[in-house]
N, C-alpha and C positions, 0 to 999 in steps of 0.2 A: 271819334275814332281817328281823325285824320288831322293834317294840317290845317283844319278849317278854324276859323273864330269859335270861341267859345259863346254860346248864347248868354247874354246878359242875365245871370239867374236871378237878380232882383226884378227885372222886367218881365220875365217868364213867371215869376212868382205873383207879382201885381196883376197879370193877364188871367192866370188861372187860379189863383188862390190856394196853389198846393204848394207844400214844402219840396225842394228838388235837392238832390244829392248828385253832384256832378262828378262824373269819373272821365277824366281828360286823357286819351289814349293816344294823343297826337305825337309825331315823331317829325321834328324838322328833317325836309330830305327824304321823307318816305315816297316810297311807289305804290302803285295799286296793288301789285303782287305782296308787297310788306304789309298791307292793311288785310289782305286775304290769309296771308300765313301768320302773321304775329299778332295783329290787333284784335280782329274780329273773335278769335279764339279766346280772348280775355274779358269779353263783355259777360256781365250777368245773363243768366239763362232767359230772363223775361225782362229786358229794360224798358222802362216807360217811354223813353226817347231816345233816338239816337240821332245826331246830326254827322253828316259825311261828306266832306269836301275834299277830293282827291283828284289829281290828273295833271296838274301845271308840272310836278317834276317829271312826270312820264313823257310830256312832250319833248323834254331836253334829253331823256336817257332811255326811250323806249322806241322801237320802230313802230310805226302806224298800225301794222298788223298785230302786233302783241298788244300796244295801247288798247285797241277796240276790242280785243279778245279779252284782256283783264278786266276792261270796264265792264263788259257784259256779265263776266263771271262774278265781280263784286256786287253790281246791281242784283243779281239772283241770290246772293249769299246774304245780305244784309238782313237784319230783322225786320220785321212787318212794321214796327213803329220808327221807320227811319225818315228822315227828312233829307233829301240828297240836296247839295248845292251844285248849281251848275258853274260854269268857269267863267271869271271875268275876260272881257274883251279888251284887250290892250290898245285898242284903236287911239292913236294921237300919243302914245307913250312908248317908250324902247324905240323910237324914231322908225325908221323903216323895217326893223325886224317885228315889230308891234302891229304893224299894218299889214304885213305879209303873213302873220301867223293868225289874223282874224278868220280867214275862211277854215283853217284847220280846227281851230277852236270851236268854231260854229258848228262843224261836224261833229265833234266831240259831244257839245252841248245836245245836238239834235239825238244823239244815241242814248244820252242821260235821259231825256224826256220820253223818247219811245218806251225804252224799257221800264222806268219808272211809272209811266201811265199804265203799261200793261200789269205790273203789280200793284198799282193803286198807291204808290208812294207819292207824297208831295215833293216838290222841286223848289228851292228857295231860288229865286231869280237874282243871283249875285250879279250878273251880267247887265241887268237893268237898273240896279242900285248903286253899283260900283263903276261910277262914270265920271268923265271928266266936269270940271276942272280936277287935274291929278295933284296940283300943288299941296303938299302934305299929307297925301292919302297913302304913300309909300314909306316903308321904315329906311333906316340909312342904308340898307343894302339894296334899295332901289327894286326888289323883289316881292318882299312881304308887305301886307298892308301894316300902317302905322295904326295908333288908336283910332285916328278919324277914318281910315279907311275900314277899320273893322267895325265902326257905328253902321257904315252901310251894310257891311254884310249882315249885321244884326239886324237892321231893318227888313232885309230880303228874309231872314229866317223868321221873324216875327210875323211878317205877311204870309210866308207859307204855312206857318200854324195855324194862323186865324182861317185861312181857307180851307184847310184840312179839318 
């Protein structure tokens, strides 16, 4: 649904023994309000699985009050079969900005976990998997993950699915 990595379909098929059709509604640069207004309405009525990772762009373009309000609205609106992704913690990356953003991102992740737990939604711990060393884990824009970085995200998603 969002600028999160696609779960590697082959790995999902191996783990579940089921055939999966993937519908990727992600839009680079999307904000939480974009997911609410434009992407969620496009979902099939009863999807088997939704993965949703959003919020990094909101840190840059939304005031904290708006971000937390939109995040709570999103967590209320996603289908029951949704795995939420927490946000990676950029400690040691992006120099001082990365270190300074960790407390704010930690607060965002806390809301994700609190509301997801209330709804019974699993959370993929990207913050625990996408960690240093950072070399090779970011794409050339130094913001989005590279293929190596998305492997970390996939590990987090598969662990959340196994736990669910």
